Each structure stands twice: as C-alpha cells, then as structure tokens.
C-alpha positions in Angstrom: 23.0 158.1 157.7 23.0 157.3 154.0 25.0 159.7 151.8 23.6 160.6 148.4 25.7 160.8 145.2 25.1 163.4 142.7 23.7 162.1 139.4 26.4 163.5 137.3 29.2 162.0 139.4 27.5 158.6 139.4 27.3 158.5 135.6 31.0 159.3 135.4 31.9 156.4 137.6 29.8 154.0 135.5 31.5 155.2 132.3 35.0 154.8 133.9 34.3 151.2 135.0 32.4 150.0 131.9 34.5 151.6 129.1 37.6 153.4 130.0 39.2 150.9 132.3 38.6 147.9 130.0 40.0 149.8 127.1 43.2 150.8 129.0 43.7 147.2 130.1 43.2 146.0 126.5 45.9 148.5 125.3 48.4 147.4 128.0 47.9 143.7 127.2 48.2 144.4 123.5 51.5 146.2 124.0 52.8 143.3 126.0 51.8 140.8 123.4 53.4 142.8 120.6 56.6 143.0 122.6 56.7 139.2 123.1 56.1 138.6 119.3 59.0 140.9 118.4 61.3 139.2 120.8 60.4 135.8 119.6 60.3 136.4 115.8 62.1 139.6 115.1 65.3 139.7 117.3 67.6 142.6 117.2 70.0 142.1 114.4 72.7 144.0 116.3 73.0 141.1 118.8 76.4 139.5 118.9 76.7 136.0 117.4 78.3 133.6 119.9 81.0 131.6 118.1 81.9 128.1 119.4 85.2 128.2 121.2 86.1 124.5 120.5 87.4 123.5 117.0 87.1 120.1 115.4 90.6 118.7 114.7 91.6 115.8 112.5 93.1 112.9 114.6 96.8 112.3 113.9 98.7 109.0 114.2 102.4 108.1 114.0 103.8 105.5 111.6 105.0 102.7 113.9 106.6 99.2 113.6 104.5 96.1 114.4 103.5 92.7 113.1 100.6 92.2 110.7 98.9 88.8 110.3 96.4 88.6 107.4 94.0 85.9 108.4 90.5 85.6 107.0 87.8 83.5 108.7 84.7 82.7 106.6 81.4 80.9 107.4 80.6 78.2 104.9 78.7 75.0 104.2 79.7 71.5 103.2 78.2 70.7 99.8 78.3 67.8 97.4 80.0 68.3 94.1 77.9 68.8 91.0 76.7 65.9 88.9 78.8 64.7 86.0 77.3 63.7 82.6 78.6 60.3 81.5 79.1 59.8 77.7 79.7 56.6 75.8 83.1 55.9 74.2 82.1 53.0 71.9 79.7 52.3 69.0 77.5 49.2 69.2 74.4 47.6 70.7 73.8 47.4 74.5 73.8 43.8 75.6 73.5 44.4 79.3 72.5 47.1 81.8 74.2 46.4 85.1 72.7 49.2 87.3 69.4 50.9 87.9 68.5 54.5 88.5 69.6 55.7 92.0 72.2 53.0 92.5 75.4 53.7 94.4 78.5 52.6 92.5 82.2 52.3 93.1 85.0 53.5 90.8 85.4 50.9 88.0 82.1 49.2 88.6 80.3 48.0 85.4 77.5 50.1 84.2 76.8 48.8 80.6 78.1 46.1 78.3 78.2 47.1 74.6 78.8 44.7 71.6 81.1 46.4 69.3 81.1 45.3 65.6 84.5 46.5 64.4 86.5 45.0 65.8 84.0 42.5 67.1 84.1 42.4 70.9 82.2 43.1 74.1 83.1 46.4 75.8 82.2 47.2 79.4 81.5 50.9 80.2 82.5 51.5 83.9 81.9 54.2 86.5 84.9 56.7 86.4 84.5 57.3 90.2 82.2 56.5 93.1 78.8 58.1 93.4 75.1 57.7 92.5 73.9 56.9 89.1 70.8 58.6 87.7 69.1 59.5 84.4 70.1 56.2 82.7 69.6 56.7 79.0 70.3 53.2 77.7 68.3 49.9 77.6 69.2 46.4 76.5 69.3 46.1 72.7 69.6 49.9 72.1 72.3 51.2 69.8 74.8 53.7 71.3 77.5 55.8 69.8 80.6 57.6 71.0 79.8 60.9 72.7 76.2 60.0 73.4 74.9 60.8 76.9 74.4 57.5 78.7 73.8 58.5 82.4 74.5 61.0 85.1 76.8 60.4 88.0 76.6 62.3 91.3 80.1 61.9 92.7 80.8 61.1 96.3 83.0 64.2 96.5 82.4 67.2 98.8 83.6 70.8 99.0 83.3 73.7 101.3 81.6 76.8 99.9 81.9 80.1 101.8 80.4 83.5 100.8 82.7 86.5 100.8 81.9 90.2 101.1 83.0 91.9 97.8 85.1 94.3 99.7 87.2 91.4 100.9 88.2 90.2 97.4 91.3 92.3 97.3 92.5 90.6 100.5 92.2 87.3 98.6 94.5 88.2 95.8 97.3 85.7 95.9 95.4 83.5 98.4 97.1 80.2 99.3 95.9 76.9 97.7 95.0 75.4 101.1 92.7 76.4 104.0 91.7 74.9 107.3 88.2 73.6 107.8 86.5 73.3 111.2 83.2 71.6 111.7 81.4 71.9 115.0 80.9 68.5 116.5 82.8 66.9 113.6 86.3 65.7 113.1 89.5 67.5 114.1 90.2 70.6 111.9 91.6 69.4 108.5 93.1 71.0 105.4 91.1 71.4 102.2 92.9 71.9 98.9 92.3 73.7 95.6 91.2 77.0 97.2 89.7 79.2 94.5 87.7 82.4 94.5 84.5 82.4 92.4 82.5 85.5 91.4 79.2 85.0 89.7 77.7 87.2 87.0 75.4 88.7 89.6 78.5 89.8 91.6 78.2 87.2 94.4 81.6 86.2 95.6 82.6 82.9 97.3 85.6 80.8 98.2 85.6 77.1 97.4 88.0 74.2 98.3 87.9 70.4 98.1 87.3 68.2 101.1 89.9 65.3 101.2 88.3 61.9 100.3 89.4 60.4 103.6 87.2 62.9 105.6 83.7 61.9 106.6 81.4 64.8 106.0 77.7 65.4 105.1 76.1 67.9 102.8 74.6 70.8 104.6 76.9 70.9 107.6 78.0 74.4 108.6 81.8 74.8 108.5 84.4 77.5 109.3 87.0 78.2 106.7 90.3 79.8 107.9 92.7 81.3 105.3 96.3 82.3 106.2 96.9 85.1 103.7 100.2 86.5 104.9 102.3 87.7 107.8 105.0 90.3 108.3 107.0 91.1 111.5 108.6 94.4 112.5 107.0 96.3 109.6 105.9 99.9 109.2 102.2 99.9 109.7 99.3 102.4 109.6 95.6 102.2 110.1 93.6 101.2 107.0 91.4 104.2 107.7 94.3 106.5 106.9 94.6 105.1 103.3 92.7 105.9 100.2 93.1 102.8 98.2 94.3 99.6 99.8 95.3 96.9 97.3 99.0 97.3 96.6 99.0 101.1 96.6 97.2 104.0 98.1 97.4 107.6 99.2 97.9 109.0 102.8 97.9 112.6 104.2 101.0 113.5 106.0 100.7 116.2 108.8 102.7 119.3 108.2 103.2 119.9 111.9 102.7 123.7 111.6 98.9 123.7 111.3 99.0 123.9 107.5 97.4 121.7 105.0 98.6 118.1 105.0 100.7 116.7 102.2 99.1 114.1 100.0 101.6 111.3 99.5 101.4 108.0 97.5 102.4 104.8 99.3 103.1 101.2 98.5 101.2 98.7 100.6 101.7 95.1 101.7 100.0 92.8 104.1 96.6 93.9 105.4 94.7 92.4 108.3 91.6 94.6 107.9 92.7 97.0 110.7 96.3 97.7 110.0 98.2 97.7 106.8 101.9 97.3 106.0 103.7 100.3 104.2 106.6 99.2 102.1 107.4 102.6 100.5 106.4 106.2 100.9 106.6 106.7 104.7 109.2 106.5 107.4 108.9 105.5 111.1 107.7 108.4 113.2 105.9 110.3 110.3 102.6 111.8 111.4 99.6 111.2 109.2 95.8 111.8 109.4 94.1 108.8 110.9 91.1 109.2 108.6 90.9 109.9 104.8 89.5 113.4 104.4 85.8 113.4 103.8 85.3 110.0 105.5 83.5 109.6 108.8 85.5 108.5 111.9 83.7 106.2 114.2 82.8 107.5 117.7 82.7 105.2 120.6 79.3 104.2 121.9 78.3 105.9 125.2 75.8 104.1 127.4 73.8 105.4 130.3 70.9 104.2 132.5 67.7 106.1 131.8 65.7 104.3 134.4 66.4 101.3 136.7 67.2 98.3 134.6 66.9 100.2 131.3 70.1 101.3 129.5 70.3 103.5 126.4 73.4 103.7 124.2 74.2 106.6 121.8 76.8 106.6 119.1 77.5 108.7 116.1 80.1 109.7 113.5 82.7 112.4 113.7 83.9 114.1 110.6 
C-alpha cells in the first residue's frame, strides 16, 4: 500500500537536499582549506627552532719531522733554436757566392768571397755554425759593407721548452742550471743545460734548456722535463694548506688548545714539494696548527655510490 507524503514536508526535504546540505558541505571544505593554507604559509611563530647539534670544527695538525723533496716535472716540446741574422764584417765587392737559399752548411764553410780594397785582398765570409742558410742578400758583383745583413742562418741547435703554471714560479726561484730530459721512444734520459725561466709580456711562463749537440732529436717531439729543486731530511714540515704565503715566509694559525681563538704566527719557510713545506723558524715540533688557512676551502673526499646496475655517481664538495 503506497503511503502519501504531505506536500509541506516534501517541499522541506527538497530544500534540504538542494540548498542546505550543499551549503554546509561548502562551509566545511572551505574551513579545511583555510586551515591547510595557514599551516603551509603562516606557521605558528611560537614553534621552537631546532638547532643543529653538530658543530663544524677546523681540522688541527701537528708539526712533525719528515723529508721534503722538491721535484718539478713539466711537459714540454723539442724545438729548434731561433734563426740568426748574419752580418758582413768587411767592405768590398762580392766576387763569389758559394751557397744557395736553403743550403745546409757546416761551421766554417764558405758563404761569400769579398774583394777588399784597403788593404787589397780577398776575404771569405764563413758560416759561424752549422745550420740552414736562407734569405741570401748578396749577389756576385754587389758591394757590401760592415754590419750589412747578408743572410739568415737557422742553426742546427735544439732546446726543450716547457710551459709552467704561474703559481709554480715561486718554486722555480733558485732553480738549478741543469734538468733531465726524457723523450718517449727516444734516447736514454739526458741532461740539458742553461735552464732558465721565461715570462712573456702576456704573463705566459715557460722553462727552457739547451739540448746537447751530441743528442739526436727532432723538432716537435714531446719531452718530459724533470727539475730537482731541493731536498731536506729530518726537517720540521707542515701542509702547504696551513700557510698563508709560501715563498720564503708565511703565516700560520697555532691552536690555543682551550677552544679559544688561534694565534696568528709568522714563519720562515724552506723547501716546498707542493704538498708539504719545510719550516725553518717560527714553530716547534709538536705544535698544533690549523690545517687550512681561515677562509679557504678544505677539500672533501669524493664519495661514489651505485645508482643503478653498472652506473656509478660520485659526489664531492668543499668544507669551510
């Protein structure tokens, strides 16, 4: 039997379902959204700030005794010496030209013969050393004078030229006059002489030395240049990272041992191998110093891990 609903009650149900319930749901969801926005963007300022429990400390090292060997290995190239301009040393007429452009000559070989008028005689102009003649400026019958350019000689001499990082120049102060040259696939290592440091106007630094004449070499060959710059045994040594300065003198920071500020102390330095440096004055064995100059970054060891089979990722950084 179907039960009838009063018209007034049915209208109330319709109003409740169409208007009141949706409005209530809208209010509830709006309140929830407002609460989430407050939590996300307007946190309670009274919340406690969590402070890190670990503190960053400066590494400390002790002054110890050890040996320091200052050796510098540079990559260089065999190169031929620069051409030399030949100038006449006699006044007169050229009676004979004995060579042609591009000729290879030996030391003392005739290049030109000149007829001198006072005193009257024939004078031979010879090659001062072995090499290749080019840019010949005289012909038979031409007059020549003292100091006039007569030809160019490319000598049969070679040298080793190695580039140097500017930061290494201080290590080369007082460098020896000899170095050892090694050529891959070439002769046994040999000594080159006349070691000198050259710095161009652009700031490019290089080390150059002369290849002995009895060594067979070719221009363009890569070569290794080894310089023995000094050695000390049983010396007081510290890491170069602990020193502000480095050439002859510097400053280190001695640990107070009580948690206080370190003492800034000047030191006198000796042999430096790029990693450790000798201290001749200013510190005693057993002194504790900061391993790194304040304000400079300390290297952190690289950490590698596998992110997927056969793929490795390495992370590194700097610790202050």
